[in-house]
LUMSE-762698 format. One record per residue: residue number from 1; x, y, z of N, C-alpha, C in turn. Coordinates in pm, 1 decimal. Layout:
N
<site><pos>NUM</pos><n_px>X</n_px><n_py>Y</n_py><n_pz>Z</n_pz><ca_px>X</ca_px><ca_py>Y</ca_py><ca_pz>Z</ca_pz><c_px>X</c_px><c_py>Y</c_py><c_pz>Z</c_pz></site>
...
END
This chain:
42
<site><pos>1</pos><n_px>-4373.4</n_px><n_py>1146.9</n_py><n_pz>3332.3</n_pz><ca_px>-4325.4</ca_px><ca_py>1152.8</ca_py><ca_pz>3444.3</ca_pz><c_px>-4168.1</c_px><c_py>1136.0</c_py><c_pz>3456.5</c_pz></site>
<site><pos>2</pos><n_px>-4080.1</n_px><n_py>1181.1</n_py><n_pz>3524.4</n_pz><ca_px>-3967.9</ca_px><ca_py>1161.0</ca_py><ca_pz>3535.5</ca_pz><c_px>-3930.2</c_px><c_py>1076.4</c_py><c_pz>3650.1</c_pz></site>
<site><pos>3</pos><n_px>-3838.7</n_px><n_py>960.5</n_py><n_pz>3632.3</n_pz><ca_px>-3809.4</ca_px><ca_py>861.6</ca_py><ca_pz>3736.5</ca_pz><c_px>-3664.9</c_px><c_py>852.6</c_py><c_pz>3750.7</c_pz></site>
<site><pos>4</pos><n_px>-3617.9</n_px><n_py>825.1</n_py><n_pz>3856.3</n_pz><ca_px>-3463.0</ca_px><ca_py>794.6</ca_py><ca_pz>3877.7</ca_pz><c_px>-3484.5</c_px><c_py>641.0</c_py><c_pz>3921.0</c_pz></site>
<site><pos>5</pos><n_px>-3374.4</n_px><n_py>572.8</n_py><n_pz>3836.3</n_pz><ca_px>-3382.1</ca_px><ca_py>422.6</ca_py><ca_pz>3871.5</ca_pz><c_px>-3246.1</c_px><c_py>362.0</c_py><c_pz>3933.1</c_pz></site>
<site><pos>6</pos><n_px>-3251.5</n_px><n_py>263.8</n_py><n_pz>4023.2</n_pz><ca_px>-3112.9</ca_px><ca_py>206.0</ca_py><ca_pz>4069.7</ca_pz><c_px>-3035.1</c_px><c_py>133.4</c_py><c_pz>3946.0</c_pz></site>
<site><pos>7</pos><n_px>-3126.6</n_px><n_py>69.5</n_py><n_pz>3863.7</n_pz><ca_px>-3068.1</ca_px><ca_py>-15.1</ca_py><ca_pz>3756.5</ca_pz><c_px>-3102.3</c_px><c_py>46.0</c_py><c_pz>3627.9</c_pz></site>
<site><pos>8</pos><n_px>-2982.4</n_px><n_py>33.4</n_py><n_pz>3555.6</n_pz><ca_px>-3006.6</ca_px><ca_py>96.0</ca_py><ca_pz>3409.1</ca_pz><c_px>-3088.3</c_px><c_py>15.2</c_py><c_pz>3308.6</c_pz></site>
<site><pos>9</pos><n_px>-3107.9</n_px><n_py>-107.9</n_py><n_pz>3343.0</n_pz><ca_px>-3210.5</ca_px><ca_py>-186.0</ca_py><ca_pz>3238.9</ca_pz><c_px>-3350.9</c_px><c_py>-170.8</c_py><c_pz>3288.9</c_pz></site>
<site><pos>10</pos><n_px>-3411.0</n_px><n_py>-105.9</n_py><n_pz>3179.9</n_pz><ca_px>-3546.7</ca_px><ca_py>-50.2</ca_py><ca_pz>3197.0</ca_pz><c_px>-3625.1</c_px><c_py>-126.3</c_py><c_pz>3088.0</c_pz></site>
<site><pos>11</pos><n_px>-3710.9</n_px><n_py>-178.6</n_py><n_pz>3091.1</n_pz><ca_px>-3801.8</ca_px><ca_py>-257.0</ca_py><ca_pz>2991.9</ca_pz><c_px>-3879.4</c_px><c_py>-156.4</c_py><c_pz>2913.4</c_pz></site>
<site><pos>12</pos><n_px>-3920.0</n_px><n_py>-177.6</n_py><n_pz>2789.8</n_pz><ca_px>-3982.6</ca_px><ca_py>-93.3</ca_py><ca_pz>2728.5</ca_pz><c_px>-4134.1</c_px><c_py>-61.0</c_py><c_pz>2782.4</c_pz></site>
<site><pos>13</pos><n_px>-4190.5</n_px><n_py>-183.5</n_py><n_pz>2843.1</n_pz><ca_px>-4315.6</ca_px><ca_py>-133.8</ca_py><ca_pz>2934.1</ca_pz><c_px>-4288.5</c_px><c_py>-223.4</c_py><c_pz>3060.1</c_pz></site>
<site><pos>14</pos><n_px>-4372.5</n_px><n_py>-146.9</n_py><n_pz>3162.3</n_pz><ca_px>-4339.6</ca_px><ca_py>-184.8</ca_py><ca_pz>3301.0</ca_pz><c_px>-4445.2</c_px><c_py>-140.0</c_py><c_pz>3382.5</c_pz></site>
<site><pos>15</pos><n_px>-4443.2</n_px><n_py>-168.7</n_py><n_pz>3483.2</n_pz><ca_px>-4548.1</ca_px><ca_py>-133.0</ca_py><ca_pz>3601.7</ca_pz><c_px>-4480.0</c_px><c_py>-59.3</c_py><c_pz>3732.3</c_pz></site>
<site><pos>16</pos><n_px>-4534.0</n_px><n_py>67.5</n_py><n_pz>3753.5</n_pz><ca_px>-4484.7</ca_px><ca_py>152.0</ca_py><ca_pz>3864.4</ca_pz><c_px>-4567.9</c_px><c_py>142.3</c_py><c_pz>3972.2</c_pz></site>
<site><pos>17</pos><n_px>-4530.5</n_px><n_py>72.7</n_py><n_pz>4095.0</n_pz><ca_px>-4611.8</ca_px><ca_py>58.0</ca_py><ca_pz>4214.2</ca_pz><c_px>-4592.6</c_px><c_py>184.3</c_py><c_pz>4311.7</c_pz></site>
<site><pos>18</pos><n_px>-4700.1</n_px><n_py>268.2</n_py><n_pz>4323.7</n_pz><ca_px>-4685.2</ca_px><ca_py>373.5</ca_py><ca_pz>4415.9</ca_pz><c_px>-4715.4</c_px><c_py>326.5</c_py><c_pz>4553.0</c_pz></site>
<site><pos>19</pos><n_px>-4829.3</n_px><n_py>240.2</n_py><n_pz>4584.6</n_pz><ca_px>-4855.2</ca_px><ca_py>204.0</ca_py><ca_pz>4705.8</ca_pz><c_px>-4891.0</c_px><c_py>39.1</c_py><c_pz>4694.6</c_pz></site>
<site><pos>20</pos><n_px>-4922.4</n_px><n_py>-27.4</n_py><n_pz>4810.0</n_pz><ca_px>-4958.6</ca_px><ca_py>-170.1</ca_py><ca_pz>4796.6</ca_pz><c_px>-5079.0</c_px><c_py>-197.1</c_py><c_pz>4709.7</c_pz></site>
<site><pos>21</pos><n_px>-5176.8</n_px><n_py>-98.3</n_py><n_pz>4701.7</n_pz><ca_px>-5320.5</ca_px><ca_py>-106.7</ca_py><ca_pz>4625.8</ca_pz><c_px>-5318.3</c_px><c_py>-22.4</c_py><c_pz>4518.0</c_pz></site>
<site><pos>22</pos><n_px>-5212.3</n_px><n_py>42.0</n_py><n_pz>4471.4</n_pz><ca_px>-5203.2</ca_px><ca_py>133.6</ca_py><ca_pz>4359.5</ca_pz><c_px>-5084.1</c_px><c_py>119.2</c_py><c_pz>4266.2</c_pz></site>
<site><pos>23</pos><n_px>-5110.6</n_px><n_py>89.8</n_py><n_pz>4120.8</n_pz><ca_px>-5007.8</ca_px><ca_py>76.9</ca_py><ca_pz>4053.4</ca_pz><c_px>-5054.5</c_px><c_py>136.7</c_py><c_pz>3924.6</c_pz></site>
<site><pos>24</pos><n_px>-4968.0</n_px><n_py>153.7</n_py><n_pz>3822.7</n_pz><ca_px>-4993.4</ca_px><ca_py>202.9</ca_py><ca_pz>3687.4</ca_pz><c_px>-4891.0</c_px><c_py>130.4</c_py><c_pz>3595.6</c_pz></site>
<site><pos>25</pos><n_px>-4968.2</n_px><n_py>111.2</n_py><n_pz>3469.3</n_pz><ca_px>-4867.0</ca_px><ca_py>60.9</ca_py><ca_pz>3356.2</ca_pz><c_px>-4814.2</c_px><c_py>164.6</c_py><c_pz>3279.5</c_pz></site>
<site><pos>26</pos><n_px>-4694.4</n_px><n_py>156.6</n_py><n_pz>3248.4</n_pz><ca_px>-4621.1</ca_px><ca_py>261.8</ca_py><ca_pz>3199.2</ca_pz><c_px>-4543.3</c_px><c_py>215.8</c_py><c_pz>3053.8</c_pz></site>
<site><pos>27</pos><n_px>-4503.3</n_px><n_py>308.2</n_py><n_pz>2979.0</n_pz><ca_px>-4420.4</ca_px><ca_py>274.1</ca_py><ca_pz>2888.1</ca_pz><c_px>-4302.4</c_px><c_py>366.8</c_py><c_pz>2884.3</c_pz></site>
<site><pos>28</pos><n_px>-4189.1</n_px><n_py>319.5</n_py><n_pz>2847.6</n_pz><ca_px>-4064.6</ca_px><ca_py>391.3</ca_py><ca_pz>2842.5</ca_pz><c_px>-4064.2</c_px><c_py>505.4</c_py><c_pz>2729.5</c_pz></site>
<site><pos>29</pos><n_px>-4043.8</n_px><n_py>632.0</n_py><n_pz>2771.8</n_pz><ca_px>-4037.7</ca_px><ca_py>740.3</ca_py><ca_pz>2661.0</ca_pz><c_px>-3898.6</c_px><c_py>780.6</c_py><c_pz>2629.6</c_pz></site>
<site><pos>30</pos><n_px>-3807.9</n_px><n_py>808.7</n_py><n_pz>2730.2</n_pz><ca_px>-3682.7</ca_px><ca_py>854.8</ca_py><ca_pz>2711.9</ca_pz><c_px>-3602.3</c_px><c_py>812.2</c_py><c_pz>2812.7</c_pz></site>
<site><pos>31</pos><n_px>-3460.9</n_px><n_py>808.8</n_py><n_pz>2791.0</n_pz><ca_px>-3370.9</ca_px><ca_py>779.3</ca_py><ca_pz>2904.7</ca_pz><c_px>-3234.4</c_px><c_py>852.4</c_py><c_pz>2893.0</c_pz></site>
<site><pos>32</pos><n_px>-3196.1</n_px><n_py>903.0</n_py><n_pz>2994.5</n_pz><ca_px>-3068.2</ca_px><ca_py>976.1</ca_py><ca_pz>3011.9</ca_pz><c_px>-2983.1</c_px><c_py>929.7</c_py><c_pz>3145.5</c_pz></site>
<site><pos>33</pos><n_px>-2910.4</n_px><n_py>832.1</n_py><n_pz>3120.9</n_pz><ca_px>-2831.4</ca_px><ca_py>772.1</ca_py><ca_pz>3244.9</ca_pz><c_px>-2933.9</c_px><c_py>694.1</c_py><c_pz>3325.7</c_pz></site>
<site><pos>34</pos><n_px>-2928.0</n_px><n_py>727.4</n_py><n_pz>3453.8</n_pz><ca_px>-3031.8</ca_px><ca_py>648.6</ca_py><ca_pz>3552.6</ca_pz><c_px>-3165.3</c_px><c_py>721.0</c_py><c_pz>3559.3</c_pz></site>
<site><pos>35</pos><n_px>-3180.0</n_px><n_py>833.3</n_py><n_pz>3473.9</n_pz><ca_px>-3310.4</ca_px><ca_py>903.1</ca_py><ca_pz>3471.1</ca_pz><c_px>-3367.9</c_px><c_py>848.9</c_py><c_pz>3340.2</c_pz></site>
<site><pos>36</pos><n_px>-3517.5</n_px><n_py>838.5</n_py><n_pz>3356.7</n_pz><ca_px>-3596.9</ca_px><ca_py>799.5</ca_py><ca_pz>3236.6</ca_pz><c_px>-3741.0</c_px><c_py>877.8</c_py><c_pz>3247.5</c_pz></site>
<site><pos>37</pos><n_px>-3811.4</n_px><n_py>892.4</n_py><n_pz>3138.6</n_pz><ca_px>-3936.9</ca_px><ca_py>910.8</ca_py><ca_pz>3131.1</ca_pz><c_px>-4038.4</c_px><c_py>822.4</c_py><c_pz>3105.5</c_pz></site>
<site><pos>38</pos><n_px>-4148.3</n_px><n_py>822.9</n_py><n_pz>3187.4</n_pz><ca_px>-4241.0</ca_px><ca_py>711.6</ca_py><ca_pz>3176.2</ca_pz><c_px>-4383.1</c_px><c_py>785.0</c_py><c_pz>3137.0</c_pz></site>
<site><pos>39</pos><n_px>-4446.4</n_px><n_py>728.0</n_py><n_pz>3053.1</n_pz><ca_px>-4578.2</ca_px><ca_py>774.1</ca_py><ca_pz>2997.8</ca_pz><c_px>-4688.3</c_px><c_py>651.4</c_py><c_pz>3059.0</c_pz></site>
<site><pos>40</pos><n_px>-4782.9</n_px><n_py>698.8</n_py><n_pz>3127.5</n_pz><ca_px>-4889.0</ca_px><ca_py>596.4</ca_py><ca_pz>3174.6</ca_pz><c_px>-4967.7</c_px><c_py>541.3</c_py><c_pz>3031.7</c_pz></site>
<site><pos>41</pos><n_px>-4972.8</n_px><n_py>425.4</n_py><n_pz>3048.6</n_pz><ca_px>-5063.7</ca_px><ca_py>362.0</ca_py><ca_pz>2941.6</ca_pz><c_px>-5201.7</c_px><c_py>288.1</c_py><c_pz>2971.9</c_pz></site>
<site><pos>42</pos><n_px>-5218.9</n_px><n_py>300.4</n_py><n_pz>3105.3</n_pz><ca_px>-5368.9</ca_px><ca_py>271.4</ca_py><ca_pz>3129.7</ca_pz><c_px>-5459.8</c_px><c_py>372.5</c_py><c_pz>3176.6</c_pz></site>
END
């Protein structure tokens, strides 16, 4: 999944919240500027 972030500091593992009751655990796969790739780990 490609994500665009406001901040350049993205940790190696993080949670993306899609809705108040739906989130996914992710791992950073690549980064180019403010865009990065996330891989679901859950």
